[in-house]
N, C-alpha and C positions, 0 to 999 in steps of 0.2 A: 641570796640567803636561803639555806635549807628550810628554815622556819617558814618563810613566805611561800616557797614552792609547796610545802606540805599544806599550808592553810588554803592556798588557791585550789589545790586538788580536792581538799575536803569541801570547800565551798561549792565547787561545781557538782559535787555529789550530794550536797545537802547534809553533810556529815558534821556532827558536833566536834569542834576542837576540844582539846584538853584544857583544863584550867591553867596549866603551866604554859601552854601555847598562847592563851589569851593574855595572861600576865606578861609574857615576853613581848607581845605587840606594844603594850603600854610602856615597856622598859626600853624600846629601841631608841637610838640616838637621833638627833636632828640630822645628822649626816645621812641617815638611812630613810629619812622621811618620805622622799619622793618614791623610793622603792616600795615602801609600805602602801602609799596611796595607789601606785600603779597596780600592786598585787590585789588589793581590795577592789579596785576599779574593774578588774577582770571579772570578779564575782558579781559585782553590781550589774555590769553589762550583760552577763550571761542570763540573768533573770529579768532584767528590766530595760535592756537596750540603752538607748541614750535619751529616754523619755524622762521628763520631770513633771510631776503632778503638782498643781497649784491648789492651795487650800486657803480659805478666807475665814477669819474669826469675827463673830458678832457677839458682843458682850451684852447679854440680856439683863443682867443685874450686877451692879458693881459695888464692891466694898461691903462693910458691915457684916463680915463673916464671923461666926462664933468660934471657929477653929483657930488653933494657935500655930499653924505651920510657919516655921521660922523664916522660910525663904519668900513668903508671900506678902505683897504690899497691901492685900485686902484682909489680912489676918486680924484676929482679936488684938486690940491694943496697938495696931500699926499707927505710926506717926507719919507715914509716907503721904505726900501731898497728891492724892489721887482723887478723882471725881467719884462721888458716891450717889447712886440712884437706884430706885426700885425697878421693878420689871418693865421692860419695854412692851408696848402693845404689839400684837401680832403684825399689824400693818407697818409699824415702825421697824420691826426687826426684818420684815421682808424687804422694805425699802433699803435698809442698810446692806442686806445680803446682795441685792441687785447690783450694787456698785462693784463688789468683788467678782460676781459672775460676768459683768461687762468687761472686766479686766482679764478674763480667761480662767477664773477659778472654777474647778470642777466640783469641788465640794465646799459646803458651808458648815462651819463648826459653831454651834450655838452654846454659849457658856453662861452659867450663873453661879455666883458666889454663894457659899453656904455649906453646911454640913451635908445636906441632901434634900431632895424635893419632898414636899408634902403631896398628898394625893391631889389637892387643888392645884399645886404647882405643875404636876404632870398634866392635868387638864389644860392649863394655860400654855404649856410648852407644846402640847399636841395641836392646839389651835395655831401656834406659831409655825410649827412644821408644815401644816396644811397651807398657811398663807405663803410661805416661802416657795413651796413646790408649785402652788398655783401660778405664782408670778414668774417663776424661773423654771421653765420646762427642762426636764432632764437633770436638774441639779441633785446632788446627793447631800443628805443632811446627817451630821453627827452631833449627838447631844453630849454635853459634859456638865452634869448637874450635881456631882458629888456622890455620896454613898446611897445606894438604892435599897429600898425595902422590898419585901416579897411582892411579886406581881407587877412592879413598876416597869421593869425592863420589857415585859410582854406588852404592856400598854403603850410604851413608846414605839415598839416595833409595829404594833397594830396601827398607830397613828401615822406611820410612814417613815420613821427614823431608819436610817441605813446602818448606823454605827453608834457605838458608845465609847467614850474615852474616860479612863480613870488610871492615872499613872501610879506605879509603885514608888517612883522617885529615888529611893536609895535602898541599900541592903536592909534585910530584916534585922540584922545585928545592930545597926546604927539608927534604925527608924525612930526609936524613942528619943534620940538626941535632937531631932528636928520637929517632932510633933508629939503632944501628950494627950490631945483630946480625942484621938481615935488611934487605931492600931494598924500595923502592916497587914494583919490578917483581914481586917475590915476591907481594906483595898483589894486584896486578892479575891475575896468573896464577891465583891461588886463586879469585877471583871468576869468572874465565872457566871454570875447571874445574867450578864449581858450575852455571853456566849450561849447559855442555855436557852435564851429567848430567841436565838437566831440573829442577833445583831452582830455585825462585824466588830470584833473587840479590838481596842487600841489601848496600849499601855506602854509607858516609857520611863525615862529617868531624868534626873537633874544632875549634871556634873558641876563640880566647882564649889561644893559646900564644905570642903575640908575633909572629904572622904579619902581613904587610901585606895591604892590600885586594887587591892583585894576586895574592897567594898564595891568598886565599879564592876569587877568581874562577877561578884556574887549577884548583884541585881540583874545584870544582863543574862546570866545563866538562869536565874529565877524567871525572867521574862521568856526565855526560850522554852522553859518547861510549861509555863502558863499558856504559851502559844497564841498570842494576839496576832492579828493580821498586820498590824501597824505598830511600829516602835518609834515614838518621837524622842529625839535626843535634845534636851534642853541644857543650856549653859546658864548657871546662876546669874541673874541680874541683881547685883547687890544694892537694893533700894535703900536709900537713907530712910531711917525711921523703922527699919526691921532689924531683928537680932543678927542677921548675916550681912549687915551693911558694909562691914570691913573685910569680907571674904573675897579677895581677889587672888585666886589660886591658879588660874589657867593662862597658858600661852596659846597663841594660834596653833603652834606645832602640836602641843599636847591635845588640844581640842580635836585636831585631825586624827591623832592616834586613837582617841576614844571612838570616834566615828568608824574608823577602820576596824577596831576590835568588835564593835557592834555588828558590822557587816559580816565579819567572819563567823560570828556566833549565830547570827540570824540571816543567812545568805539570801533566802527567797522571800523575806518579809519586807514590807514597805518601811524603809527607814526614813524618818522625816527629820530634816534639819529645822529645829524649832526655836523656842525663845532664847535670846542672848547671842545668836549667831553674829549679828553685827557688832556687838560689844567685844566678843572674844576672838572671832576669826578675822574680823576686819578685812584687810586686803587679800586674805587667803580664802575668802568665801568661795570663789570659783573652784578651787581645788576640792572643796567639800562636795561639790556636785558629782565628782567621780566616786563618792562613797554613799551619799544619800540620794534617793530617787524622788524625793518629795520635799516641798518647802511651804511655809506660809507666805502669802502674798501681802505685802504692806505692813500695817501696824499690828501690835499685840494688845492684850487686854488693858493694861494700864501704862504701857510705854510705847514710844514710837519705834517703828521698824524702818528698814530701808525703804525708800520710795518705790512704789510698784513699778514705775517705768525703769528704774535702775535694776530691780529684780529681773525683769524681762530682758533687758540688755545683757545682764550678766549671764543668763542662761544661753542666749544666742551667741554671745562672744566666746563662751566656753565650748561651743560646738554641740550643745544639747538642744532638745526641742520640747516645747510645751505639750504635755499629754492632752489629747483631745477627748471629748466626751464619747467618741465612738470606739474607744479602746478600753479594755479591762486592765486595771492596774496590776493585779496579782498574776503571777504565772498560772498556767492552766491548772496544774495539779492543786494549787491552793484555792483558786476560784471555784473549781468543781467541789472541793471539800467543803467550802463555805456554803455552797448551794445545797449540798446533800448531807454533809457531816459524816465522819467515820465512826461516830459513837464514842470516841475516846477522848474528845476534847470539848465536851459540852456544847457541841454544835459548831465549834469554830473550825479553823483550818487544820490541816494535818501535816504541816511542814516537818516536824520532828520525827514523824513516823518513818520517813525515808522511803516510803513505798511509792508505787506508781511510776509512770514514765517521766524521766527528767528531760522533757522536750524543750524546745526553744520557747521563749516567752510568748504567751498567747496575745494576739491582737484580735479582739472579738467585738462584735457589736453589743451594746448594752452597757448599763452602769450598775453599780451597787455591789460589785464583788470586792471592792477594795475597802481599806479602812482609813480612818482619819484620827488625828490626835490634836492635842492641845498643848501649847507651850507653858512653861513655868510662869511667864508673864506675857500674856498674850493680847489681841486687838481691841482697838477702839472702834467706835461706831463711825462708819464712813459717811460721806455725804453722797447725795444722788449724783448721777452722771451730769457733767457740765453740759451747758447748752451747746449743741452742735457735735457732741461726742458721738462717734459711730456706735450704733447699737448692734450691728451684725457681728456675729462671732467670726474670728479669723479661721481660715482653713486649718484642719488638724495638722499639727506639727509646726505651724508658723507662730512665732512669738508675737504677742500684741505690742504695738508701739504706741497705742492710743489709750493707754490705761487712764481712767479718770482719777482725779485727785482724791485723796482720802482725808477726812477730818482727823485731827490729832486730839485725842481725849486723855492724854497723859498729863503729868504734872506740868504746870506752866500754861495750859490752855485757858482760854477765857470762855469756853463753851459752858452753858448752864447745865446743871444736872437734869436728868430726865425725871419727870414726875410720874 
C-alpha cells in the first residue's frame, strides 16, 4: 500500500503524517491489518528495537473522587464495586512497589484519586517517593495525582520524582461529554507544568468511549503538539456502575489500528499499552508489542490485569526482550532534549522539532530519561514477594519467569480497605 510506504518513510524521519493519512490508517480493512502492523512495527523497531519496558502501578488512594469522569470507577457517584481507602503510608507503598520491581518493572507509577493534591498531599507523596527509592535502588518513579497547582511539580521533582502523568483522554471537542468538573485546558496546563519543572511528561488517551475516528486523530495530534515523552493508549474498561458501562465499541483489530496510528504520529515516543488491553485485544496482545514499546505489569488500579508471569511469557514468546535498568528508553535525541531542553517545549523532549541526528536508538547507562503513564483503570496493591522467590534481578534482556504473585484489589476481592 502506498499509504503504508509513505507512513513508514515519515516515521523513520520523525515527520508528522497528515490528518488524512492518520484517518486512513483507522479506515483500513481487517484484510490489511497485518500489513498495517508490519509497517508500524518498522517504525517502532527503528527507535526502540525489540525492547519492552515494564511499569508497575501502586494505588496510593482509591475511590471517593469528587470529579465526574464518566469512564472512571472511582468517580463521583460511581456504583462500581471497588475498594475505597485513604492514603497508604510511605512504607506500605514502598513494600507494594518492591513486588513489581522484583518482577522486572523498571518504573513504579504512584497514583492517587482526586481532583489534585493539596500541599500536604505533596509532602506525603514526597515521603513516599523517598521510601520507594531507598528500598528499590535505581527504580524510576512517576506520580499521577491529578491537576497540579503552581509550584507542586517543582516540589515533586525536588523530592525525586522522574515523571508526571496526566492524560488528555479524548479530543477537546468532545471532552465536555465525558467530564464536567474540569476542562481539557486544565489537563493541558498540568502537563505543561510538569514539563516546565523538568519532569518527564506523560499524557495519553482512552479509546472506546464512543468517539469518532476524527476524535481519535484529534487527540493524538494534540498529544504530538504537546510533546510528552510517553503516550499511554488505554482502552475503555466499561465498569458496571459508571455512565459508560454499556460502551463496548472496540474489536481487537480496531484496537491494533489505533495503536498503529499512534505510532505513526508519535514515532519516537514511548507508546505504552495500558488499561483495557486484556479486555479488548485478548489473544491479539502479542501483535500489539510490534506497535507499543512499553506495558504495565500485572494489575491495574481497580481491576485485574493479566498475570505477571503471563505478561513475561508473552513478551518472550513474541520475540521481544524486557528492557533493563542499564538502558535508556528514549532514543538519544529525545533523551538529550529531556536532559537539556530545547527551550521550545517547556523543558520536555524535542521530537516534533525534527532536528538533530536521527541515529539508531541509544543504549546508555543510567535511568530517568524515559517517561511513564497510567491507565484508564489501572493497579492494585500487590503482596510482598513469596517466601523463596528469587530477589536478584535477571540479566538485562532476559524475561523474568519467577514473578511474584500480586494481590487482586478489584471488585470481588475480600481484602480489607487500607486505613
